[in-house]
N, C-alpha and C positions, 0 to 999 in steps of 0.2 A: 719440361712438363710441367704444367702447374698441379700442385696438389690440390685435393679436395680437403676443406677444413670441416672437423666435425668440432661444434661448439658444444661444450659440456657444460651445463649449468647446474651445479648443487642447488638441492632446494628442498622443502618440506611443504606438501599442501597442507595448512595447518588446520585442522578440523575442530573448531575450538570446544565443540561438544556433540555428540552424535551417540555411538552406541555403548558410550560411557558418559558419566555425568560430566560436567565442566571440570570440577576440580580433579578428577582422573585423567582427563586431558592435560589439564594445566601442569600438574608436578611431571607429565613428561614434556613439557615444554620447557620447564626450567631447565630439565636434563639435556635436553638441545641446545639450547643456549649457552649454559655452563661448557659444554662440548666445544661449541664454536669458538667461543672466547679463546678457549685452551690451544685449538688447533691453528687458529690466527696467530698466536705466539709462536707455535713449535714447527709449523711448516710453512716454509716460505714460497712453495710452488701450488699453494691452495690460492687460488684466486679470490673467490668471494662466495658468499652464500645469500641465495635470493629468499628473503622471508617473506615468501608467498602474497607480497602486493598488499599486506594488511598491517598497519600500525598499531592495531590494538594488543599483538603478540608482544611487543616492548612494555607496554602498560603492564599485562598479565605477567611479564615475569620481573619486573620491577616492583611489582607488589609484593614478591617473594624475596626479591634478591635487590634490594634498593643501593646496596653499599657498591654493588658492581656499575653502577650508572655511568660514572667518569670512564671506567673499561670500555663499555656500551657502546659510548659517544666517540670514543676514540676509534673503535673499530668501524664504526658507520663512517665518519669523516675519512679513513683511510682507505674506505671503499671495501672495506672487506665485508662488511653486513650490508648488504642493500635493500633498503626499505621503502615502503609506499608503493604507489601513491594514495591508496584507499585506507580508510581505517578498520572496514572490516571486508570479506569477501561475501557481499550479500544475495539473495535470490532477485534478480532484476523484476519480476513482474508482480511480485506480492508484496512491495512496498511501494510508498507513493512515488511519484515524480520528485517531489521535494526530498525525499528521503534518500534517495539516490544523489542527487546533488550535494546535501550536507555530508553525506558519507565522503565524497571526493573533497569536500571543502576541509572537513577536520582531518581527514587524513593528510593531505597535503600540509596543512596549517603544523600539524605534528611533526612531519617528517623535516619540515625546514628548520624545524628548532634543533636537529642534530646536523643537518646538511643538506644534500638533494636528494629527491625523490626519484625511483626510476622511472622514465618516461614512457610509461606502457599501462593501458586499460588493461588490467590483468582480471580474468573471467574463466579460469582452468575448469569450473566444475559447477558454474551455473547452471539450472534445469533450462536452457533457452536463453536466446539473446535479444532484448529489447531492441526495436527496429531503429529506436532514434540514438543508439550507440554511438553511432558515427557524428552527429551533429553533438551529441553530449559529450565525448572526447574532445572535437575541435574547441567547444566552449570551455574546456579543462586544459588547453594547449597540450594535449595529446594527440600526436598521429599515426597512433597503430594500437590496434587491440589484439590480446591474443586470447583464445577460447578453445573449448573442448568439444563443445556441443553444437548442433542445429545446421551443421554443412555434411553433405555427403562427399568425401574424396573418392574420387575416380582413377588417378592416375594418370599422368602423362600420355599414355596411349589411347584413351577415351575424352578424345574432347568434346567439351559439353558448352562450348560457344558462351554465350552470356545467360547461362541458366541462373535461377534466381538462388536455388539451394545447393547446388552441386559445384564442385570445381576440381579440375585436374590436378592442381598443386596445393599443397598445403599454405601456400601463400596465395592471397587474392586480394580483389579490390573490394571494399565493403560501402555499399552506397545507401545511406538512410534517405526518407520519403522526402526529406528537403533538397536533396541533390548532394549534401555534403559526402565526401567520399575519403575514406581512410584507407589505411593497409590492413588487413586482416591476416592473423596468423593461427591457423588451424593446430589443432595437437591432433593430427591425422592418425599416429600411433600411439596416443595418450601422452599426458603430462609424466609418465612414467618409464617412457621407451630408453631411458639411459639409466635406469634404477640398477643397483648394485653390482656394479661392473667388476668383473672376476680380475682377479690378480695371477693368479696360476694360468701358464700359458695356454694350455690345451681348451681349458673352459674357455678362457678370453677370446681364441680363435672362434669357438662355436658362437661364443655371445655376439661378438661383433660381425662375423658373416651373416647372420640373420637381422640384427639391428640394424646393419648398414644397408642392406638389400629393403628393409621395410621404408627407412628413411628416404632414400632415392627413388623409390617407387613414385613419392609423390613431389619431392623438391623441386623446386622451381630454378633452383642455382645450384652450384658446389659447395654451399653452405649448408652442413647438414646439423639440425639442433636437436641435442641429444639431453633430456630432462633427467637428471640424476638425482631422483627421489620420488614419493608419491606421498599418499594419505598418511599425514604424522609417521614420517618416516624419520629415523635417527638418521645425522649426517653419517657418510660414509668416511672412516676414517682414513682409510687407505685409498681414496681414489685417486691422489696424486701418483701413487705407484702403480696404478691400474692404467692409468694415462700413458705411462713411461712404457709399460709393456704393450699398449696398442699402437704405439709410435715404432717399437722394435717389428710388430707382427705384418703392418701395414706402411709401405715405404711411398705407396701413392697417396696417402692421407696424412693431414697433419691434425692431432689430436689437441686440443689445447684445453686448458680450464678456464673459464672466462664468464661473463656476467651478459644480461639482456642489451646494456647500453653498446658495448662492443659489438656484439652479435647483430644490432639493429644497424648501426652504422655499416658493417661490411654488408649484409645482406639487401639495403636500401641501395648501394652503388651497383650491385651487381642483378637486378630484378630485370625479367625477359620482358618483353613487350605483349606476350599472348595471357597475360594472368586472367583469370576470370573476374567478372563483376558479379556479385552476390547483393541482394537487394533486400532490405527491411528486414524484418524480425527472423530470426532462426530459431525454429522450433521443431525441428527435425521432421519438417512438412511433407518430405518426400522418403519415408521409411515405412516399415510395417506397421508403424502407430503404436506398439506395445511399449517401449522403452522413453518416451518424450517426456514422462515423469510429470505430466501436466495435474495429474489427480493429485499432487500433493497441495494443490490449491484448495482442497476439501478435506485436508487432514487437520484434524482436532480443529475445526473451523471456531471454536471458542477464541483461539489464539488470534485468529484472523481479525474477531471482530474486535479485541482489545486491541489489537493495532492499528486498524482504523480510527477506534476512539481516540488512541494515545496521537495517531497523526493528526486528527482533527483538531484536538485541543491543543496542540504546539503549534502547527502550521496556521490552521484558521481562526483562533482565539488569542491564545497568548500573545503571539507576536504582533498580529496586527493591533491589538488593544494595548500593549505595552509600547507600541509606535504613536498610536493616538496619545496615549497620556502621557510619556514622559520626553523630556528633553533626551538629546543624544547625549549627553553627560550621565543622564540617570538611567538610560535603558539597560537593562538586566543581561547584558550579554554572557557574562559569567553563569548566572544561573540557568538561562536556556540552554549554553552548550554543555552543562551538566546533564538536563533532562534529554539532549538530543543523544548525548552519548549513552544513556542509560536504554533509550531505545533501540539505538543501533546496535547494541549487545544482541539484541532480540533480532536482530536481521541478516546474519549468515543464514545459508541456504539450507543447511541442516537444522537449523532453529525454528525460522518464522516456516517453514515448508510442512514444520509437524512430523519428520519423518526420524526422530530420535527417540531414546526409551524415555520412559515417563519421568524420570529423575530430572532430566534435562526441560523439559517444558512446565515442569511443577516451579522451577526456578524462573523460567521466563516470566510466569504470573507475578512473580515478586517484583521482577524488573518493570514489566509494565506497571503496575501499582506506584510504584515509586517515580518513574517518570511523569505519570498522570497527577501524582500529587504535586509537583513541582509546577507542572504546566498550572495546575486549577491555584496554585498559591500565587503565580505571577498573574492570571488571569482575574482573579478577585482583587488583588491590589492595583493593578491595572483599573478596573473597573472603579473602584473607591477614589482612584487619584482623577480618573478623568469626570466622573459625576460630581466632584467636589468642585471641579471649574466650570459647570454648566448651569447657566444661570436658570433657577426654577422660582424666581419671586413671582410669576405670573399667575401660579395657582393660589387658590385660597388658602386661609388659615388652618382650614380642618383637613386639607388635601395631604395624602401620603403620594409623593411625586417618586416616579421610577424610572428609568431610562432603558430602553431597548436598542439594541446595536445590530446591525446586519454588518459581520465582519468576512462576509464572502466578497468575491469580485462581481456578483452578479445581483440584478435584483431581484428579491426575493418576497414573496408571500408565503402566509403560513401560521399556522397557530404557535402561540409561545405560552410559557406558563411562568407565573413567578408567585411567590410565597412574599405577601405583604404585611409587614409588622405593623399592627393598627394601635396599640399600644402595650406598655411595659410596665414593669415594677422590679426595680433593681434589688438585690437581696439586702444591700446595704439598706433599704427603706425602712420604715418602720413596721411593726409585726412581725410574727412569723411568716416562715415561708407557706406554711399552710393556710395562714390567713389572706397573704397575698394572693395566693393561687385562687382562694373562694371569691376575693375581691374580682378578680380578673374573668371567672367564670360568669358571674354576675352581669358584667359588663358586656361580654359576648351573647349572653341571653337578650342583652337589651339593645343589641345591635341594629343602628338604623337601615333603611333602605341604601342601597349603595349604587355609584355608577361610575364609571372610569370617564374621563375627559383626556381630551387633548389641549395644546396650547391656547388654542381658541375657543375653548371653553364648550367644544361640539363633544356630545355623547359620543362613545366609542362601544359597540357591542361587547359583552365578555361573560363567562360561565363563573360562577361561585361553584370550586370543585370540594373545597374543603374549609371547616374552621376549628380550631384547636387552641388550648393553652400549653404552650411547650415551653421546657428550658433552654436556655441558650446561653453563651457566655460571648463578651467582645474581648480582644487582645491587644489594647491598645500601643503603640509603638514606644510610649513612654511613660506607662506605668502597669501598674499589675492587673492580671485579669479582672474584669469584671461580671461576675454571672447575673443573671436577671430572668425571669419569667414572662412570657410576651402573648399576647393575642396575635395569632398569626391566620391570615386568611389566603388561602390559595386559590388563584383566580386562572382563568386560561382566556386568552383574546387572540383575535385574528390581526396579525400584521398587513398591510396590502401594500403591495408594491415599494417595499423599503428598498431604496438606491442601495447600489454597493457602496460599503464602508461608510454607512451613514447611522446616527441615531437620531431617535425621537423620545422626547419625552412626553409621559403621560400622568395621570394621578388617578388614584381610588379615593373617592370622597362621598360625602354624606349625598344623595340623591336630589336632584331638583328638578328632574323631569324623567319623562319615561322614555326609554331608547323606542325608536320606531322599528318595526320588525323587517327584516331584509328577505324578500320570498325568492333569492335567488337559487336557493336549493330547493328541489322538490324530494319529498321523501314519502315511502309507502313501507309496509312492514318488510318486503322484499325488493324494493326498486328506490334507488336513489338517483339524483340528476343534478346536472346544471347546465349551461349554456352550451357548454362543449362535448358533455359525456352523459349517456344513460346507463344504468347499470342495473342489472336484473338477477337476483340469486334464484335459480332453476331447481327444480325438484331432487334432482341429484346433487346440489351443493355447489356446481358449476356456476362462473357468470356468463351471461351474455353481454357483450359490451358493445355499444351503437356510439361511432362518432357521428355527432349531431351534426358538424360541418359538412361531411362528404356522404354521411348515409351508410357507411361501410359498418357492417355487422359481425362481430367476433363473437365464436360460439366455444365453449368448451375452454373459457379460460379460469385461472385460479384451481388448477387440477393437480393435487397431491399424487406421487407416485412413490412408492417402496419397493425395492427390490434386494435381493440378496446380494452380499459381497464377500467373496472369498479370496479377496486380494489384499494388499497390505498399507501402509501408510504412504507408498510411493504411486502405485496402481490399483486402480478400481477392476475387479473382474466379476463379472456377474455369476452367479452359482448356477449348477449345471441344470436345474428345473426351470430356467429362462421364464420365471414368472414374475410378473407385475402386478402388484396389488394398488388399485386406484381409489380416491377418496369417492368417485363418483358411485362406487359398487357398494359403499355402505352408508347407514343412516346418517343425518344430519338435522342440525339446529339453526334457525338464523332469529335475530330479534334486532329491533330498532333502539340503538341506543341514545342517539341524538338526532335532530332534525330543528335546527335554529340557524340564525343570521351567522352563526360561525361556521355551519356545514353539517354534513350527515354524518353518521356512523353506523354501520351494522355490525354486529357481532356474529360470526360465521364459524358453528363448532360441527366438527367433522370425527365420526367415531369408527377409526381404521380399528382392525385387528390385524396384527401380522405376526409372523414366526418369531419365537422369542429369540432364537440364533441360528448359526448353520448347524448342520447335524455333524455326529460325531468324527465323519470322514474329514473334515476339514482341520480339525487337532492334529489326525495323523499326518496329513499331508503336510501341513504348518512345521512340525516337528521334525518330519524328514526333509524339510528344504527343498520340496518339490516346485518346481518353477509354477507360477501362477497360471501359464498358458495350458499346462498339463494338469490342472487341478480337476476333480471331478464331483466335489461336495456339492450339496444339495442343501435346502434349509428345513429345518426342524417342523414336526407337524404341531409341536405345540405353540398357542398363539399367546400373544399378551397385546392389550389394549393400546393403541396409538392416538391417542385424541389432542386434535389441534383447534386450537381455538384462534380465530385469526378476527380482528378488528379492521374492518374496512372503512375509509374515510374518504371524504371528498369535499374539499374547500370551495366554496362558492366563487374563487378568485383565480383558481389553478386548472388546468387542463389535466392535472396528474391523479390518479387515483394510488392512496397510499395505504399499504397493508403492515399491520403487526401479527406475528403468528406466535404463538406461545404454545409448547409441549414438554411433557415430561419423557422423555426417552427412556424405556426400560427392555429394549431389544438390542440385540448385538448383530454384529455380521450384517449390516444392511446401507442403505444409500435411500436418503429421502430427496426428493426433488419437488418443485412447484413447477408447473406448466403452463404456458400461454401459447395458446394455438393461434398462429396468425393466419394460416393458409394463404400467404401472399406470394405471389409469382416473383421469386428473386433469387439469383444465384449466390449473391453475395450479401454479408452483412458486416456492420461495424461494432466497434468494441471500444471502450474506454481504456487504452494503455498508457504507456509511461510516454508523458507530453506526446500523445498522439491518438486521435481517432482513426483505428487501423482497420483497413477493408479485409475481411478474410472470406474466404469461399465456403458456400455451406456444405458443398460436398467435398471429401478429402481425397488425394491423390489415389490414382489406380492402384499403387502398391499397397494401400492402407489396409492392414488385415485387421486392426482392433475394431470389435465392433461397436466401439464408442468413440466420439471424436472430441475428448474435452478440451475445452479454450480457458484462459485467462481474462480477466479482466478487473478493472478497477470500480467504477461506479455505474457502469451502464453497459448493455448489449442491444443493439437496434437491428430491426429486419424492416425494409422499407423499399417500395418501388416508386415509380412516379406519380402515384394516385393515393398512397397510404401509407402508412408506417405504423409499427409497435415498438416502444423504448421501454425496456424493464431497466429500472434502476436498482440499487442495493445498498446493504451497508454493511461491510464485512464479507461478503457472500462473493467469495474471487472466484469460482468455476460457473462456467455455466455451458450448453452444449446446444447446437442448431441442429432438431432434428429434422433431416432433410426431406421426409416423405411430407411433410407438412408445414415446413418451417416454423416448428414450434420451438420457442425459447424455453429451455429447460434449465432453470437456475437450482444448482446443488443446495439443499439447508443442512444437512448432516450426511455424513459418510462416516460409517462406525467398523474397526476392524481391529484385530487383536495379536497384530505383529507389526515389527518396523518393516522387514523385508530385506532386500540387497543382497548380502553376500553370506548370510547365516539366518538362525532363528534367534530372535529377540522379542522375548513377549512383552504387549504394551496395552495391558489391560486398560489403562486410562484411556486409550485411542477410541475404546469403545464409545465414548461421550455419552455417558449414563448419566441421566438427570434432568434438571428444568433448563430450557433454552427458550430466547426469545429473536425472534428474525424481522428484520425491517427490511420492507422492500417496496417497489413501486411498478406501476404500468402507465404509460402515456401512449393515446392514440393521435396521430398526426395524418396531415395529408401529402407526406412525402416531401413535400417542398425543402428547400435547405432552412430557411427561415424557422420553420417548425421543427425541422429535426435538430437543427443546433440548439433551438430553445429547450427542448426536451432534455438533450444533453445537460443544459445549464442547469435546469431544475434538479435532475437526478443527482449532479455533483453538489449541488446547494442544498439538497434535502440532508448531506451526511450532516451539517455543520447547524446546529442550533442557532437562534437568535441567542444573544448574551443580553443578560437583564440585570438589574442592579436598583435596588430602593435607594434614596437618598433623601436629604431634606429640603425645606424650602431655604433658599439662600441666593444671594447674588453670586455671578460668576462671569468669568470673560467669554467663555464660549456660549452660541446660542442653544437654545432648548432643542431645537430641530436644524442638523446641519450634516452635509455630505464631505468627509474628510478628504475622499478622492474620488474624482470621478473617472468611470470607466465607462466609455461610450461605443465601445466597439464589441455587439455581441458576440462573434467568433473569439473573443479573447478570453481564455480561461486562466485566471488568475491561479497560482499555487503558492505564492508568497507575497508577505509585504512585511517589510521589516527594516530596523534601522541598519544603515551601512555597517560595514565591519569597522570601518576607520572613519574618521572625519563626521561631519554633523550629517549627511545626508540619510535618504532612504532610499530602498530599491524595491522593486516591482519586478515580479517574474510570472510570466505566464507562457501560453503556446496557442497556436490557431486551431480552433476545434473542427474549421469545415477544410474545405480541399480547394481555396482559391486564394489568391491574395487579396486583402482589403485593406482600407485605410486603419490606421490605429490612431485611436482618439481618447486619450488617458490624459488628466491633467491633474495637479495638486496646487491650486493657487498661483502663486506667482514663482515657484520653482519650476526648472527648466529641467527637461531629461535628455541622460545622455546613455547611449546604448553601452552595456558593458558584458563581459563573459561571467562565468560562474564566480570568478575571482575578484568581480567588480574592478577589473582593468578596463580601459578604455578599448572601444570596438569603431575605429575610425572609419572602416569602409562599410558600416551598416546605419541606415536610416531607422531615426525614431519614429517617424510618421505613419511608417508601413508595416504590414505584418505579412509575411509570404507565404505559401503554402507550407504545413506542417513546420512553421518557423518557432523554435522556442526565443523568447526575447526577455531581456533583463535589461530593466531602467533603472538608472540611478539619478534620482531626483536631490537638485543642489541649488542653492540660492544662486541668481542669476547674478553676473559679473556687472559693477556699475560701470559705465564707462566714463 
């Protein structure tokens, strides 16, 4: 008789920071690895320890114990410490597609400095799993993923056939939207099902009777997986003794201390034919909906905003500009990787989700700031290097040239702002600093009429926003700092249809002609419009929007909703009063700010009054650790002002209406959303997810009990049918909900709570998010066609990245004043990365299909040839470089063509 095998893997799910600050967890990690290195020496039966799939634990350990690096490396080489394949255990949905990839690249690279990484996509505790995981794992040479959430195990007596989100076994096939399929391992009894195994026989018998029955309920083979560990669990020092006892007690089983590599090899050989196939993203869709943890997308929204800013700086500005500016030899790989690692340190699920104690998230802000400063340094240096190569001699002697760069993969229109230095006086010049300043002030008063011109001498409309005399300094690379005072002119202008990865050179100069007014934008005190859109501010402060192409009219757009929240950082739970405050029930003001050839801008102010906090009942319930589903707190009778000032901008060359809302939040225990009522007939909608425009139902499953149905997004969510569509874009606002009664798109702006939640009471006063906030978002109306829908997705993504602008001088150069560095002529191709290749002299371009069908892929970079590669820039011989399949992620390596 063949024995059943029980594979026991020692591990510790290492929460780098969570209910304690980072350094508290850090010191415990040092103790853990110290103990591991000792047990490796003294217990020959201890097979190995799985270091939770994240390489950052080694960085953290060596920061304290650098002298043990040789010992650590030897343990890894001997297979005692199993490492990788990732750098951190991220939250899939709250970081960008590219951040997910860099996590894999940096993790694998660091693992291979020691030896071989564990061949397993490891997601034990992510709060839902992205639908493109199968394709992403395949592009990282991983055939299996292990995860703890998203699939409902039913047991092998309850056959589920081909259900998307349920499996009779803990093993299943997982198929992505492109058709890629990998093996999925569900921790059906969690990743602690073999934790703290007793050595004493009576206790061991009771332990294993239960644990074996639990595992066998879901296992598809006679290979049972037992995870010996849990969250930041110390290593069980006597685990091998406990295994010997188990083998004595159960002669029909073979208990072995092992590792994932050996377990997966044995499991794969024994898999049955009747495994279920699950499809796409796994977000616990078929549960009661209370513990999907999707509301972490709106916890501490300031973190999400800083993260989006950081990602756009690195992915969409620093890397593309450095690629354009530098040769392969000069490309700043090391500085970029340093910035990426700082950013990734904020991406573990307990960190970016905003569901930790206040000390954790304070430290995150410092990491964001550090990473952003590195990205800004690289961006500025690349712009200076690039503009120095651009020929600007076509401009007149009095002109002040500047270069505008579109670093996105889409054609882009919109406003950009630049501070032009008109004149300067160095501190080293004659006269005192005060005399120099007085001289510049006199020059400023005598400033001539100005105009902006392009390389053909044609006038370009602009606004003069500000003018001043200011102190600055230069830091030459070969000399001491050079302080000066300068006349600074801040101007705003409209870039129209700038191609992807292109630059355009303009100049500010004394006026020689008056620019003709463009009447494309019409405006009245409460009305703005262009050829595609008409927007009216109604008496209640809501917007009525008309799609001038289809004639479709939308009412009750831009309505602010405030409700009580007696939940925690993980979960929104409306207070028991069930009352919502709407901006349409309060006074409002509106004024016209701009109406010119650059576009129109209205300023809308809504004067809400909302409860100051929840009532005293909430404090009693949180301290008593009462589950949120059983709380009865209501909102306070005391009110505070919640004044929301929104700038509404319409560009004459775009279908997108842009918003910037500002407020000072002094209320607690509440959620603020902005609503866009579509009233469109549609059963599904789409949202921007990780390398996917994902389709989701507007109504939850029948067994869903949570009154809300929060969802994750990156840059947009869209409701549409065959005749009309509404796309709402955002910047760092990752939570939305579709209200099914009228398919309203509800975008969460703030969610303010006072406790962490989960397994105890942890006060988090800073999660109340009090103070000043600014939110950027947009809405676009379409005719529902694929072309207009895809274009609206592009504009939502493109709006997250500003134009890059740099003043330069009149000089000769080898580059044309107006030029497109790389052509992207496939509208459906959403570019996520343009960078130099990790090795060699090439460059890589990565993106994915925004649409839902195969299209030709037309991208070109001069005479360079394109070759499909995986995430590690290894050739993919069976992939065509000229087509883009539905939901396909594609990376192209551009290199010089070989000469025949």
